[in-house]
C-alpha positions as CSV (number, residue, x, y, z in Angstrom):
1,M,0.0,0.0,0.1
2,N,1.6,3.4,-0.9
3,F,0.8,6.7,1.0
4,K,-2.0,7.9,-1.2
5,E,-3.9,4.5,-0.7
6,Y,-3.2,4.6,2.9
7,L,-4.6,8.4,3.0
8,N,-7.7,7.2,1.1
9,N,-8.2,4.4,3.5
10,N,-7.8,6.7,6.3
11,S,-10.2,9.3,5.4
12,K,-12.9,7.0,5.1
13,L,-12.3,6.0,8.7
14,V,-12.0,9.5,9.8
15,N,-15.1,10.3,8.4
16,K,-16.9,7.3,10.0
17,E,-15.7,8.8,13.5
18,M,-17.0,11.9,12.8
19,K,-20.4,10.9,11.7
20,K,-20.7,8.7,15.0
21,F,-19.4,11.6,17.3
22,F,-21.3,14.5,16.0
23,P,-24.6,14.0,14.5
24,R,-26.5,15.9,11.8
25,K,-29.6,16.4,14.5
26,L,-28.8,17.4,17.9
27,E,-31.0,16.2,20.2
28,K,-31.6,16.4,24.2
29,K,-29.5,13.3,24.9
30,W,-26.4,14.3,22.9
31,L,-26.2,17.9,23.7
32,E,-26.5,16.9,27.7
33,K,-23.7,14.6,27.3
34,A,-21.7,17.2,25.4
35,L,-22.9,20.4,27.4
36,G,-24.3,18.8,30.7
37,K,-27.8,18.7,32.0
38,A,-29.9,21.7,30.7
39,E,-30.9,24.1,33.7
40,F,-33.9,25.3,31.7
41,Q,-35.1,24.6,28.4
42,L,-33.2,23.2,25.4
43,D,-34.2,24.4,21.8
44,E,-32.3,21.4,19.9
45,K,-34.0,23.0,16.5
46,T,-32.0,26.1,16.5
47,L,-28.5,24.6,17.8
48,T,-29.1,22.1,15.1
49,K,-29.5,25.0,12.6
50,S,-26.7,27.2,13.8
51,L,-24.1,24.7,14.6
52,A,-24.6,20.8,13.4
53,E,-26.1,22.3,9.6
54,P,-22.9,24.6,8.4
55,I,-20.3,22.4,10.3
56,W,-21.7,19.4,8.2
57,D,-21.9,21.4,5.1
58,F,-18.3,22.1,5.5
59,L,-17.3,18.8,6.5
60,E,-19.2,16.6,4.2
61,R,-16.8,18.8,1.2
62,G,-14.3,16.7,1.8
63,G,-10.6,17.1,2.6
64,K,-7.5,15.3,2.6
65,R,-7.5,14.1,6.3
66,W,-3.9,14.3,6.6
67,R,-3.5,15.6,10.3
68,P,-5.3,12.5,11.5
69,A,-3.3,10.1,9.2
70,L,0.0,11.7,10.8
71,M,-1.1,11.2,14.2
72,L,-2.3,7.4,13.8
73,L,1.2,6.7,11.6
74,S,3.1,8.5,14.5
75,F,1.9,6.1,17.1
76,E,2.4,3.2,15.1
77,A,5.9,4.2,14.0
78,L,7.0,5.0,18.0
79,S,4.9,2.2,19.7
80,G,5.0,-0.3,17.3
81,K,1.3,-1.1,18.0
82,N,-1.7,-0.8,16.1
83,S,-3.6,2.5,16.1
84,K,-7.3,1.3,16.1
85,K,-7.9,2.1,19.7
86,I,-7.1,5.5,19.2
87,L,-8.6,6.4,16.1
88,P,-11.9,8.5,17.7
89,L,-8.9,10.9,18.8
90,T,-8.2,11.6,15.2
91,L,-11.1,14.1,15.5
92,L,-8.5,16.3,17.6
93,P,-6.6,17.5,14.7
94,E,-9.2,17.3,12.1
95,L,-12.0,19.3,13.8
96,L,-9.5,21.8,15.0
97,H,-7.9,22.1,11.3
98,N,-11.6,22.7,10.1
99,G,-12.4,24.8,12.6
100,S,-9.6,27.0,11.8
101,I,-9.9,27.4,7.8
102,M,-13.4,28.4,8.3
103,I,-12.9,31.2,10.2
104,D,-9.5,31.7,8.4
105,D,-11.7,31.8,5.0
106,I,-13.6,34.8,6.5
107,E,-10.4,37.1,7.4
108,D,-9.2,36.4,3.9
109,S,-12.7,37.5,2.6
110,S,-12.4,34.2,0.2
111,E,-15.2,33.0,-1.7
112,L,-14.5,29.3,-2.6
113,R,-13.6,26.3,-0.1
114,R,-13.4,23.0,-1.6
115,G,-15.3,23.7,-4.8
116,K,-18.2,25.4,-2.7
117,K,-19.3,28.8,-1.8
118,C,-17.5,29.6,1.6
119,T,-19.6,28.8,4.8
120,H,-19.7,32.7,5.7
121,L,-21.2,33.5,2.1
122,I,-24.0,30.8,2.8
123,Y,-24.9,31.3,6.6
124,G,-23.5,34.5,7.2
125,N,-20.3,35.7,9.3
126,D,-22.0,35.5,12.6
127,I,-23.0,32.1,12.3
128,A,-19.6,30.7,10.4
129,I,-17.8,32.1,13.1
130,N,-19.6,30.9,15.8
131,A,-19.5,27.2,13.9
132,G,-15.6,27.5,13.4
133,N,-15.4,28.2,17.3
134,T,-17.4,25.4,17.9
135,M,-15.0,23.3,15.9
136,Y,-12.1,24.0,18.2
137,F,-13.9,22.8,21.3
138,L,-16.2,20.0,20.1
139,P,-13.4,17.2,20.1
140,F,-12.6,18.0,23.7
141,I,-15.8,16.0,24.8
142,L,-13.7,13.0,24.3
143,L,-11.5,14.2,26.9
144,Y,-13.5,15.4,29.7
145,N,-16.0,12.7,29.0
146,N,-12.9,10.5,29.0
147,T,-14.3,8.3,26.3
148,L,-11.2,6.1,25.7
149,K,-10.2,5.8,29.4
150,L,-7.0,7.5,29.7
151,E,-5.0,8.1,32.0
152,D,-5.0,11.9,33.9
153,K,-1.4,12.5,33.1
154,I,-2.1,11.9,29.3
155,I,-5.3,13.6,29.3
156,R,-3.3,16.6,31.0
157,K,-0.5,16.2,28.3
158,I,-3.4,16.7,25.4
159,Y,-4.7,19.7,26.8
160,D,-1.3,21.3,27.2
161,L,-0.3,20.3,24.0
162,C,-3.7,21.7,22.1
163,S,-3.6,24.8,24.1
164,N,0.3,25.5,23.3
165,E,-0.4,24.8,19.3
166,M,-3.6,26.8,19.1
167,L,-2.0,29.8,20.4
168,K,0.8,29.2,17.8
169,L,-1.5,29.0,15.3
170,S,-3.2,32.0,16.2
171,A,0.2,34.0,16.3
172,G,1.0,32.8,13.0
173,Q,-2.7,33.8,11.5
174,G,-1.7,37.1,13.0
175,M,1.5,37.5,11.2
176,D,-0.2,36.4,7.9
177,I,-3.0,38.5,8.2
178,L,-1.1,42.1,8.9
179,W,1.2,40.8,6.1
180,H,-1.8,41.1,3.8
181,K,-2.4,44.8,4.9
182,E,1.1,46.3,5.3
183,N,3.9,46.8,2.7
184,Q,6.7,45.5,5.2
185,D,9.9,45.8,3.1
186,Y,12.0,44.3,6.2
187,L,10.4,40.8,5.5
188,T,12.9,37.9,4.8
189,E,12.6,34.3,4.2
190,E,13.1,33.6,7.6
191,H,10.2,35.6,8.8
192,Y,8.1,33.5,6.1
193,L,9.2,30.0,7.2
194,Q,8.5,31.4,11.2
195,M,4.9,32.7,10.2
196,C,4.6,29.0,8.7
197,A,6.0,26.8,11.3
198,Y,3.2,28.8,13.5
199,K,0.6,28.4,11.2
200,T,0.6,25.7,9.2
201,G,3.3,23.9,11.5
202,A,1.1,24.0,14.7
203,L,-1.7,21.6,13.6
204,A,0.9,19.2,12.2
205,R,3.1,19.2,15.3
206,L,-0.1,18.7,17.6
207,S,-1.2,15.7,15.0
208,A,2.4,14.0,15.4
209,K,2.8,14.8,19.0
210,L,-0.6,13.7,20.1
211,G,0.4,10.3,18.6
212,A,3.6,10.2,20.2
213,I,1.8,11.2,23.5
214,L,-0.5,8.4,23.1
215,A,2.3,6.3,22.6
216,K,4.1,7.1,25.5
217,A,7.1,8.0,23.7
218,K,10.1,9.7,25.5
219,T,10.3,13.6,25.4
220,K,13.2,13.5,22.9
221,E,11.2,11.3,20.5
222,T,8.2,13.2,21.0
223,E,10.2,16.5,19.8
224,K,11.9,14.7,17.0
225,I,8.4,13.9,15.4
226,G,7.3,16.9,16.4
227,K,9.7,18.7,14.1
228,Y,9.4,16.5,11.2
229,A,5.8,17.1,11.3
230,E,6.3,20.7,11.3
231,S,8.5,20.7,7.9
232,I,5.7,18.7,6.7
233,G,3.5,21.5,8.0
234,I,5.8,24.2,6.2
235,A,6.2,22.3,3.1
236,F,2.4,21.9,2.6
237,Q,1.8,25.6,3.1
238,I,4.9,26.5,0.2
239,Q,3.1,23.8,-1.9
240,D,0.0,25.6,-1.5
241,D,1.5,28.8,-2.3
242,V,3.0,27.5,-5.7
243,L,-0.4,25.6,-6.6
244,N,-2.3,29.1,-6.3
245,L,-0.2,30.4,-8.9
246,V,0.3,27.7,-11.3
247,G,-2.0,24.5,-10.2
248,E,-4.9,23.9,-12.6
249,E,-6.9,21.7,-10.3
250,F,-6.0,23.6,-7.3
251,S,-7.1,26.8,-8.9
252,K,-10.9,25.4,-9.7
253,K,-11.3,25.2,-5.8
254,K,-9.8,28.9,-4.9
255,G,-8.8,30.6,-8.1
256,L,-5.7,31.1,-9.9
257,G,-3.7,33.6,-8.1
258,E,-5.7,34.0,-5.2
259,D,-2.8,34.8,-3.0
260,I,-1.5,37.8,-5.2
261,H,-5.2,39.3,-4.9
262,E,-5.3,39.3,-1.3
263,G,-1.9,40.6,-1.1
264,K,0.0,37.5,0.7
265,K,3.6,37.4,1.5
266,T,4.8,34.3,0.7
267,L,8.0,32.7,0.1
268,I,8.0,32.8,-3.8
269,L,7.0,36.7,-3.6
270,L,10.0,37.2,-0.9
271,H,12.5,35.4,-3.3
272,T,11.5,37.4,-6.4
273,L,11.5,40.8,-4.9
274,K,15.2,39.8,-3.4
275,K,16.4,38.7,-6.9
276,A,14.5,41.0,-9.3
277,S,15.9,44.1,-11.0
278,K,14.7,47.3,-9.8
279,E,12.2,47.8,-12.5
280,D,10.4,44.6,-11.7
281,N,10.7,44.6,-8.2
282,K,8.8,48.2,-8.3
283,R,6.3,46.7,-10.6
284,L,5.4,43.6,-8.6
285,K,5.1,45.7,-5.2
286,E,2.4,47.8,-7.5
287,I,0.6,44.8,-8.4
288,I,0.6,43.4,-4.7
289,A,-0.5,46.6,-3.5
290,L,-3.3,46.9,-5.7
291,H,-5.2,43.7,-4.5
292,P,-5.9,43.4,-8.4
293,T,-9.0,41.0,-9.5
294,K,-8.3,41.3,-13.4
295,Q,-6.5,37.8,-14.4
296,E,-4.4,39.9,-17.0
297,T,-2.7,41.6,-14.2
298,I,-2.5,38.5,-11.7
299,N,-1.1,36.8,-14.9
300,E,1.7,39.8,-15.0
301,A,2.7,39.1,-11.5
302,I,3.0,35.2,-11.9
303,G,5.2,35.7,-14.9
304,I,7.8,37.9,-12.8
305,M,7.7,35.8,-10.2
306,E,8.4,33.0,-12.9
307,K,11.5,34.9,-14.6
308,Y,13.1,34.7,-11.3
309,N,12.9,31.1,-10.9
310,S,10.8,31.8,-7.3
311,I,8.3,28.8,-7.9
312,N,11.2,26.2,-8.5
313,Y,13.1,27.7,-5.7
314,A,10.2,27.2,-3.1
315,K,9.7,24.1,-3.9
316,E,13.2,22.9,-3.6
317,K,13.4,24.7,-0.1
318,A,10.1,22.6,0.9
319,K,11.9,19.1,-0.4
320,N,15.3,20.3,1.8
321,L,13.1,21.2,4.9
322,V,11.6,17.8,5.0
323,K,14.7,16.1,3.8
324,K,16.8,17.0,6.8
325,S,14.0,16.5,9.6
326,W,13.6,13.1,8.3
327,K,17.0,12.4,8.6
328,D,17.1,13.6,12.4
329,L,14.0,11.3,13.1
330,E,14.4,8.3,11.2
331,P,16.7,6.5,14.0
332,Y,14.0,6.8,16.8
333,L,11.4,4.9,14.4
334,K,10.4,1.3,14.9
335,K,10.9,-0.6,11.6
336,G,8.0,-1.2,9.7
337,K,4.9,-0.1,7.5
338,A,4.3,2.9,9.4
339,K,7.7,3.9,9.5
340,T,7.7,3.4,5.7
341,L,4.5,5.5,4.9
342,L,5.3,8.2,7.5
343,K,8.4,8.9,5.2
344,E,6.6,8.8,1.9
345,F,4.1,11.3,3.7
346,G,6.3,14.6,3.3
347,N,7.1,13.5,-0.3
348,Y,3.4,13.0,-1.2
349,L,2.5,16.4,0.4
350,I,5.2,18.5,-1.4
351,E,4.3,16.7,-4.7
352,R,0.7,17.0,-4.7
353,E,-1.4,18.8,-7.6
354,I,-4.2,19.5,-5.6
């Protein structure tokens, strides 16, 4: 089984877990298990309409579900055990991720997500923000109800991990948002990589470290696998930036060159600005500042980036980051299928076309 096949199979399992965990119709029994006994009177109809409907509309659009796969493979590669028993906890990284991108779409004024109108354009900003925030907390029901009968010290470690990584995610998002709005000439490649380490690295690290915590791995092993996951997260973001400019299938879902319209500071842009002639540097900055909507202007910016080989530079940077972190992690993993698939993981996300 190659990694793509593993990911497809795993995605089906995660989808089943979500259906078992979060009903489409929120009734009293589920609500009181999640929220505690109602002191007054529940309005199940409103809660279903304001929470379950927008959340399921979003979740049913699909997604790669690669963060749950990373969690399970990390557990197996460090423990040598089958990960079936911890499958319900894959909802932690997956629901946190989906909540973050639902809110991210509002912050970016995006129009499309996974081939459909963004949630805020269907249900309104207020419902979308609340539904996104709900997904941040939904999976913790598994912990405070202790569905998997975990040791108290393991639960504490998971809470600490999630709090720390979600704070980092917000820090990365804060950097990214302000960079859209302001023209910071001081920004470097290292600034961009740190933003990615916070933003896209957070939930990748969380996934891998969650697997490590459940495997009762040593601190050094947990940190090493977290670093590998971080590099995968950064590489995933870099490939997202690449596909946003040149990916045909990707553009059908989000629109070609949306990052240019949004004024995003990507590794590709920063490399181009560093290498470009004064004339091209000036013109590219003008285009980014305009937040263009015309495809002709967006294509002009992409052409300048291609002229300085910045897209290929970004691809190579992603590959090297993953390669280095794998070399550091590899000696700590147990031989077997999980280790092989974990190595393929990085290559798959870097080479993906959608």
